[in-house]
C-alpha atoms as one frame of an Amber mdcrd trajectory, in Angstrom:
protein
  70.253  29.294  -4.418  70.790  28.882  -0.695  67.114  29.061   0.071  67.372
  28.109   3.732  69.700  31.053   4.385  67.482  33.470   2.514  64.558  32.513
   4.737  66.627  32.431   7.932  64.728  35.355   9.487  61.474  34.512   7.742
  60.376  31.526   9.818  58.122  31.764  12.879  59.738  31.878  16.314  58.278
  30.418  19.487  56.699  33.784  20.352  54.972  33.897  16.975  53.442  30.463
  17.507  52.287  31.580  20.957  50.515  34.639  19.526  48.849  32.509  16.839
  47.682  30.000  19.444  46.215  32.876  21.466  44.126  33.902  18.445  42.685
  30.403  18.195  42.080  30.210  21.945  40.308  33.589  22.118  38.081  32.728
  19.146  37.236  29.336  20.663  36.724  30.937  24.079  34.107  33.333  22.682
  32.249  30.326  21.290  32.402  28.524  24.641  31.215  31.672  26.458  28.099
  32.020  24.319  27.426  28.297  24.595  27.349  28.591  28.399  25.504  31.917
  28.766  22.166  33.382  27.700  19.854  30.717  26.364  22.737  28.237  25.947
  21.971  28.060  22.188  18.963  25.817  22.837  16.693  27.422  20.224  17.219
  27.950  16.531  16.221  31.595  16.933  19.211  32.090  19.217  21.577  29.769
  17.358  20.865  31.110  13.853  19.673  34.698  14.454  21.063  35.641  17.908
  17.442  36.096  19.126  17.078  38.958  16.595  18.391  41.298  19.295  21.946
  42.213  18.266  23.359  45.727  18.451  24.123  47.225  14.997  27.838  47.674
  15.743  28.890  44.005  16.101  26.680  43.150  13.124  28.403  45.854  11.053
  31.849  44.638  12.114  30.827  41.098  11.220  29.670  42.238   7.775  33.050
  43.922   7.295  34.991  40.938   8.646  33.316  38.470   6.325  33.842  40.909
   3.449  37.579  41.058   4.137  38.218  37.290   4.282  41.641  35.782   3.801
  41.136  36.223   0.063  40.928  39.992   0.427  43.763  40.064   2.950  46.123
  38.086   0.695  44.709  38.614  -2.778  43.997  42.345  -2.923  47.550  43.475
  -2.008  48.925  40.950  -4.503  46.482  42.257  -7.144  47.744  45.822  -6.711
  51.357  44.663  -6.589  51.092  42.742  -9.862  48.478  44.586 -11.904  48.223
  48.117 -10.516  45.825  50.201  -8.454  42.689  50.012 -10.613  41.150  47.641
  -8.053  40.743  50.640  -5.719  37.822  51.748  -7.906  35.762  49.045  -6.190
  35.255  51.692  -3.493  32.680  53.353  -5.777  30.964  49.995  -6.249  30.659
  49.434  -2.491  28.778  52.713  -2.078  26.268  51.549  -4.683  26.022  48.131
  -3.042  25.235  49.674   0.343  22.616  52.000  -1.147  20.727  49.345  -3.134
  20.867  46.805  -0.305  19.415  49.271   2.196  16.762  50.687  -0.126  15.715
  47.688  -2.223  16.599  44.220  -0.939  16.791  44.454   2.857  13.226  45.816
   3.356  11.724  42.864   1.474  13.374  40.307   3.770  12.344  42.198   6.899
   8.713  42.332   5.780   8.658  38.544   5.481  10.125  37.914   8.983  11.981
  34.880   7.677  15.122  32.955   8.636  16.199  31.670   5.232  16.386  34.176
   2.377  15.135  31.395   0.115  11.805  31.292   1.932  11.061  34.395  -0.126
  11.335  32.354  -3.318   8.639  29.931  -2.142   6.359  32.773  -1.095   6.861
  34.473  -4.449   7.010  31.398  -6.725   6.893  27.863  -5.293   8.931  25.266
  -3.377  10.835  24.096  -6.478  12.246  27.580  -6.989  13.110  27.804  -3.287
  15.057  24.530  -3.282  16.780  25.440  -6.575  17.967  28.749  -5.123  19.063
  27.138  -1.873  21.102  24.423  -3.613  22.753  27.049  -5.804  23.745  29.045
  -2.715  25.125  25.922  -1.011  27.239  25.158  -4.088  28.704  28.658  -4.074
  29.436  28.786  -0.349  31.033  25.339  -0.091  33.432  26.127  -2.948  34.127
  29.600  -1.575  34.833  28.351   1.948  37.319  25.851   0.529  39.233  28.725
  -1.073  39.023  30.809   2.109  40.525  27.992   4.194  43.209  27.117   1.639
  44.472  30.684   1.146  45.755  31.408   4.694  46.957  27.814   5.065  49.131
  28.338   1.995  50.411  31.592   3.462  51.189  30.108   6.867  52.967  27.098
   5.395  55.337  29.529   3.647  56.550  31.095   6.897  56.288  28.225   9.380
  57.461  24.662   9.736  53.845  23.476   9.640  52.678  21.546   6.611  50.018
  22.975   4.324  47.362  20.460   5.322  48.126  20.837   9.018  47.276  24.521
   8.600  44.097  23.648   6.687  42.932  21.329   9.469  43.751  23.911  12.160
  41.657  26.653  10.537  38.770  24.375   9.606  38.454  22.614  12.970  38.775
  25.728  15.176  36.191  27.598  13.121  33.801  24.634  13.061  34.146  24.246
  16.834  33.215  27.758  17.943  30.513  28.168  15.284  28.832  24.888  16.223
  28.717  25.493  19.966  28.345  29.304  20.067  25.947  30.015  17.199  25.397
  33.417  15.610  26.394  35.371  18.725  29.795  33.675  18.743  30.183  34.369
  15.017  29.383  38.078  15.434  31.576  38.742  18.485  34.564  36.761  17.207
  34.266  38.817  14.023  34.559  42.021  16.074  37.771  40.754  17.652  39.115
  39.448  14.364  38.428  42.640  12.386  40.561  44.594  14.870  43.428  42.144
  14.317  43.013  42.452  10.533  43.199  46.244  10.562  46.339  46.087  12.707
  47.880  43.846  10.068  47.048  46.139   7.143  48.243  49.345   8.795  51.441
  47.738  10.104  52.402  46.588   6.598  51.602  49.968   5.031  53.586  51.926
   7.605  56.479  49.438   7.677  56.852  49.435   3.880  56.580  53.233   3.641
  59.273  53.730   6.288  61.627  51.356   4.456  61.325  53.193   1.114  61.694
  56.696   2.535  58.162  57.790   3.354  54.648  57.683   1.932  55.306  60.226
  -0.828  58.453  58.449  -2.011  56.661  55.076  -2.001  53.827  56.508  -4.093
  56.332  57.950  -6.592  58.092  54.585  -6.928  54.758  52.882  -7.586  53.794
  55.512 -10.157  57.136  55.174 -11.946  56.612  51.405 -11.981  53.246  51.755
 -13.698  51.170  50.742 -10.664  49.136  53.938 -10.286  46.287  53.877 -12.794
  42.734  54.811 -11.850  41.027  56.260 -14.894  40.921  53.661 -17.656  37.553
  54.270 -19.331  37.980  51.626 -22.035  34.473  50.185 -22.693  35.884  46.852
 -23.952  34.339  44.134 -21.689  37.294  41.825 -22.327  39.745  44.181 -20.603
  40.308  42.730 -17.134  39.947  45.942 -15.113  38.533  49.250 -16.334  36.526
  51.943 -14.593  33.308  50.513 -16.059  33.990  46.850 -15.327  34.868  47.594
 -11.696  32.293  50.276 -10.853  29.342  48.833 -12.796  30.276  45.149 -12.890
  31.658  45.292  -9.348  28.401  46.732  -8.030  26.500  43.697  -9.308  29.215
  41.319  -8.063  29.012  42.556  -4.482  25.257  43.201  -4.605  24.883  39.450
  -5.116  26.767  39.058  -1.823  25.221  41.792   0.336  21.782  41.968  -1.236
  20.623  38.337  -1.427  23.368  36.097   0.009  22.084  34.169   3.034  25.234
  34.699   5.118  24.803  38.489   4.920  20.997  38.565   5.024  21.098  36.438
   8.166  23.405  38.973   9.804  21.247  42.034   9.352  18.120  40.058  10.242
  19.853  39.439  13.600  19.439  43.181  14.302  15.724  42.654  14.806  14.540
  45.970  13.332  14.967  47.656   9.976  16.329  50.777  11.642  19.107  48.856
  13.362  19.832  46.846  10.219  20.089  50.098   8.256  22.606  51.454  10.774
  24.619  48.232  10.574  24.762  48.361   6.775  25.786  52.041   6.735  28.612
  51.362   9.192  29.587  48.261   7.209  29.726  50.250   3.959  32.087  52.756
   5.561  34.131  49.846   6.902  34.357  48.267   3.450  35.677  51.543   2.014
  38.395  51.639   4.692  39.263  47.988   4.045  39.622  48.287   0.276  41.752
  51.418   0.649  43.971  49.726   3.244  44.339  46.544   1.179  45.170  48.442
  -2.014  47.662  50.721  -0.251  49.318  47.623   1.202  49.861  46.298  -2.319
  51.105  49.645  -3.643  53.673  50.115  -0.881  54.625  46.447  -1.067  55.508
  47.053  -4.713  57.500  50.150  -3.752  59.468  48.034  -1.268  60.175  45.251
  -3.801  60.423  47.465  -6.899  64.021  46.406  -7.588  63.645  42.756  -6.550
  60.427  40.936  -7.334  60.191  37.895  -5.001  58.031  35.978  -7.493  60.278
  36.509 -10.491  63.302  35.747  -8.320  61.749  32.453  -7.259  61.827  33.346
  -3.561  58.062  32.836  -3.261  56.076  30.454  -5.424  52.689  32.166  -5.671
  51.439  35.760  -5.484  49.248  34.792  -2.538  52.420  34.269  -0.471  53.616
  37.843  -0.961  51.854  39.253   2.112  53.279  36.773   4.666  56.682  37.107
   2.988  56.486  40.891   3.390  55.488  40.503   7.051  58.469  38.265   7.790
  60.810  40.476   5.750  59.777  43.645   7.603  59.223  42.303  11.104  61.003
  38.936  11.182  63.458  40.150  13.835  60.699  41.281  16.196  59.520  38.224
  18.193  55.756  37.913  18.334  54.928  40.669  15.845  54.988  38.412  12.744
  52.718  36.031  14.629  50.269  38.855  15.300  50.270  40.025  11.685  49.934
  36.559  10.158  47.114  36.049  12.670  45.350  38.835  10.750  45.148  36.518
   7.792  43.792  33.712   9.947  41.246  36.073  11.485  39.997  36.927   8.015
  39.547  33.245   7.215  37.837  32.377  10.496  35.291  35.205  10.189  34.263
  34.251   6.660  34.062  30.494   7.217  32.109  30.860  10.469  29.446  32.977
   8.773  29.311  30.493   5.907  28.809  27.525   8.228  26.053  29.288  10.157
  24.212  30.341   7.008  24.502  26.900   5.398  23.086  25.316   8.539  20.225
  27.848   8.465  19.161  27.281   4.859  19.537  23.498   5.031  17.508  23.382
   8.236  14.771  25.754   7.108  14.538  24.667   3.475  15.206  20.914   3.716
  14.845  19.587   7.266  11.635  21.457   8.066  10.095  20.455   4.743  10.668
  16.789   5.660   9.775  17.107   9.375   7.518  20.177   9.636   6.545  19.381
  13.243  10.072  18.668  14.519  10.600  19.536  18.184  12.490  22.814  18.718
  15.290  21.335  20.810  15.832  18.483  18.357  15.789  20.925  15.430  18.448
  23.075  17.141  20.590  19.966  17.613  20.160  19.098  13.931  21.295  22.577
  12.814  24.408  22.257  14.986  25.210  18.902  13.377  24.681  20.497   9.969
  27.115  23.313  10.820  29.747  20.785  11.905  29.197  18.671   8.780  29.597
  21.658   6.487  32.816  22.519   8.336  34.275  19.128   7.493  33.089  19.494
   3.890  34.790  22.903   3.643  38.076  21.318   4.781  37.730  18.782   1.974
  36.982  21.548  -0.546  40.267  23.215   0.413  41.954  20.319  -1.379  40.048
  21.255  -4.541  41.011  24.907  -4.066  44.704  23.954  -4.185  44.311  23.287
  -7.923  42.834  26.724  -8.674  44.730  29.805  -9.798  44.757  33.372  -8.479
  42.596  33.287  -5.338  41.141  36.795  -5.623  40.012  36.394  -9.224  38.788
  32.855  -8.520  36.682  34.010  -5.571  35.154  36.963  -7.429  34.532  34.708
 -10.440  32.541  32.350  -8.195  30.519  35.287  -6.873  29.785  36.250 -10.462
  29.154  32.739 -11.812  26.791  31.628  -9.047  25.895  34.841  -7.261  24.948
  36.577 -10.529  22.186  34.103 -11.450  20.942  34.149  -7.834  20.786  37.949
  -7.900  18.885  37.689 -11.190  16.464  35.182  -9.649  15.620  37.358  -6.645
  15.400  40.466  -8.824  13.009  38.641 -11.163  10.692  37.991  -8.234  10.983
  41.410  -6.591  10.766  43.679  -9.646   8.555  41.790 -12.144   5.212  40.734
 -10.625   4.095  38.927 -13.796   7.072  36.492 -13.738   6.112  32.887 -12.942
   7.859  29.876 -11.411   8.620  28.203 -14.744  10.431  31.308 -15.882  12.298
  31.549 -12.562  13.649  27.986 -12.668  14.479  28.118 -16.380  16.216  31.487
 -16.007  18.322  30.254 -13.065  19.414  27.092 -14.874  20.212  29.009 -18.061
  22.231  31.599 -16.141  24.256  28.895 -14.366  24.930  26.969 -17.581  26.107
  30.147 -19.329  28.295  31.051 -16.342  30.069  27.707 -16.119  30.432  27.514
 -19.902  32.172  30.888 -20.096  34.361  30.240 -17.067  35.460  26.765 -18.177
  36.182  28.142 -21.647  38.354  30.862 -20.108  40.494  28.144 -18.496  41.327
  26.725 -21.932  41.667  30.117 -23.623  42.699  32.526 -20.849  42.406  36.200
 -21.715  45.762  37.922 -22.296  47.200  40.085 -19.542  49.195  43.265 -20.009
  50.862  43.723 -16.627  53.376  46.419 -15.665  57.021  45.234 -15.650  58.855
  43.666 -12.701  62.580  43.267 -12.163  65.104  41.299 -10.057  68.127  43.449
 -10.859  68.906  44.260  -7.218  68.127  40.896  -5.595  71.803  39.998  -5.197
  72.334  43.156  -3.155  69.178  42.854  -1.069  69.575  39.163  -0.257  73.324
  38.746   0.130  73.109  34.962  -0.106  71.148  35.212  -3.324  74.085  34.598
  -5.692  74.578  35.958  -9.176  74.203  32.437 -10.586  70.896  32.065  -8.753
  69.802  35.449 -10.061  70.578  34.527 -13.660  68.958  31.120 -13.297  65.741
  32.581 -11.869  65.670  35.318 -14.508  66.130  32.793 -17.310  63.408  30.546
 -15.913  60.968  33.440 -15.572  61.814  34.759 -19.040  61.328  31.323 -20.601
  58.028  30.908 -18.797  56.732  34.310 -19.897  57.982  33.803 -23.451  56.173
  30.476 -23.640  52.996  32.075 -22.304  53.337  34.950 -24.773  53.651  32.724
 -27.866  50.526  33.474 -29.899  48.370  30.416 -30.352  45.611  29.883 -32.798
  42.423  30.908 -31.027  38.955  30.129 -32.374  36.524  32.971 -32.816  34.530
  31.905 -29.772  37.613  32.497 -27.592  36.682  36.193 -27.679  33.570  35.301
 -25.686  35.700  33.494 -23.109  37.821  36.628 -22.699  34.956  38.388 -20.872
  36.367  40.078 -17.763  35.437  38.297 -14.546  34.252  41.682 -13.220  31.283
  41.496 -15.596  30.246  37.946 -14.673  27.576  38.851 -12.134  26.006  41.493
 -14.372  25.988  39.343 -17.530  24.767  36.101 -15.958  22.255  37.919 -13.765
  20.792  39.598 -16.858  20.652  36.253 -18.693  18.685  34.806 -15.768  16.368
  37.804 -15.729  15.694  37.952 -19.474  15.216  34.198 -19.915  12.915  34.183
 -16.883  10.740  36.916 -18.375  10.679  35.288 -21.819   9.661  31.868 -20.470
   7.037  33.505 -18.251   5.598  35.212 -21.312   5.487  31.930 -23.233   3.949
  29.860 -20.406   1.405  32.354 -19.085   2.093  35.495 -17.119   1.129  35.740
 -13.476  -1.618  38.282 -12.774   0.043  40.999 -10.635  -3.158  41.345  -8.607
  -2.663  37.766  -7.384   0.753  38.537  -5.880   1.228  39.679  -2.283   2.458
  43.322  -2.434   4.953  42.592   0.347   6.850  40.372  -2.100   7.270  43.107
  -4.734   9.560  46.125  -4.504   7.941  49.347  -5.772  11.155  50.501  -7.449
  10.065  54.027  -8.271   8.785  54.587  -4.746  12.102  53.649  -3.131  14.482
  55.094  -5.736  12.555  57.951  -7.383  10.375  59.368  -4.618  10.617  62.842
  -6.201   8.271  61.715  -9.001   4.638  62.696  -8.280   2.645  59.889  -6.653
   0.058  59.687  -9.421   2.810  58.781 -11.907   4.521  56.375  -9.538   1.299
  54.450  -9.044   1.241  53.680 -12.755   4.501  51.721 -12.311   2.887  49.319
  -9.800   1.805  47.133 -12.748  -1.422  46.198 -10.991   0.157  45.328  -7.619
  -1.896  46.848  -4.794   0.856  48.482  -2.727  -1.668  50.666  -0.904  -2.678
  47.608   1.149   0.879  46.671   1.996   0.663  47.748   5.627  -2.201  45.385
   6.393  -1.820  41.852   7.705  -1.327  39.240   5.005  -4.227  37.020   6.063
  -6.617  39.921   6.661  -5.714  41.453   3.326  -6.809  38.295   1.521  -3.510
  36.578   0.803  -2.361  33.141   1.870   0.904  32.882   3.784   2.447  31.412
   0.650   1.871  34.715  -1.145  -1.008  33.694  -3.430  -4.343  35.471  -3.303
  -7.363  33.927  -1.574 -10.328  33.371  -3.841 -13.382  35.426  -2.902 -16.980
  34.564  -3.797 -16.927  37.185  -6.537 -13.710  35.768  -7.910 -15.214  32.293
  -7.977 -18.121  33.475 -10.100 -15.872  35.404 -12.472 -13.728  33.807 -15.123
 -10.463  32.724 -13.433  -7.299  34.485 -14.549  -4.446  32.362 -15.791  -1.898
  32.109 -12.981   0.537  29.198 -13.218   2.136  30.105  -9.875  -0.882  29.742
  -7.605   0.138  27.394  -4.820  -2.361  25.089  -3.227
């Protein structure tokens, strides 16, 4: 195969490099601007929370931008191209995520007036639970950022003369630079710029592909004939990769772990300053997520329509599915100087927005949960300098983790699996504290550890016994005509190689009975491992001594029936408080008789009475 000739119009020109450099310069310039204006990022309140004074619109765009990420930009179109359109059902899940975040989780964090989401865990349980949750979050974000950096670097290396690791360093260093000097304001405003670039990329690919195949209707018909249009699979089997139930129900829990309790998202809506503004930001962000998932899925559907008679992967023209999007961009627009650079910049924008939010949130939790616990009286200016050093250090660590990400498989499934494996137990931990006032710290820690062990056990097992896939067919029958230098011999050679590979993969192997457990769809990970955390936490709490609900600060507990079932008469809703005195919730914590750590102050009457068993009381 004369590969160099095939890619002759699929390599960046000088104009494309110029456009890409402009993206990096604008993003860095926004960071420099916010470093030199306002408070010059001299306080942690400004550096980590943008002074809690941000307008809802940039916060909403930032929530959308970090949601897109390079993984969504590259992985979602490839998912629809290879496996079909079922992924579009995540749109229903996002509506549920927005609703539960606004009604249940966000109000709790605003009541506490905190910087780190994991401060809640200390107020509700104790410091051990707080540090456990924080370390779990750091593990998830460092791995995730490595994938986010690696994905666009892999894409760019396929269409440029730059090496893979040169691309990795470029993304990691630029993002670390503007996040470290510009703080949260730089993160939010660069996200606004970057989300515009990302939407341009999606819509350009959709329109370009549709025009090439004869229009939107014709492209949809080609995709339907190729088995890519399938929305209503109601199979209840949890081992089926994508069904209506696994995506809508399991997907709700997957993304609720991100938007409900993930520090990088919590920190964003806390930057709004008020619950009303945060609510507006989340509503706009939910609408934005719906537009994004529709655009990403349509990109994959029309990309399939364009390559229906010549699959670039099966033909050996691209090595990995994650390279399909940049290949499509160069194939459609390779003869238009500068335009491929703009569209590939969309992918870089997605990566920059996600990594910048990750660095800022990691600096926040490490500073609040670790540094301040060691030096509680640290000077404000010195503490701000420490958080900037932490952000830079995590940036370098993320670049290193990109090397690890190069050994992983499908980036979209890998990323969502991480959200489920680590985010699921974290969601279970926060839900245990917010919904069950009698849960104690021993149950919280044991539940979290059990959930994480179960998650990694199932995921590692699935690597040895991967669940079978039943993908729609792909063909390379017309590659010789489409790529005139792609010879018949090359066509036959690629077809034979692909057939041998698929035949080898399809050979039935002897699978132990436990392999059925490993076949659990990644879409269910967050739900299953979150429930394990929750149930184990409640069981251990029962065995070690339940916390008296009257000893828990009402601000730390969500009155579920009040926020979700307000139509029920009040006298019945009060019975669901489980002894928590929500009527006093509007009063000040100290005046109401609670310590700042969430435990109840002992009155004279309490001292004379027999003390209730409460393992979670914090001195």
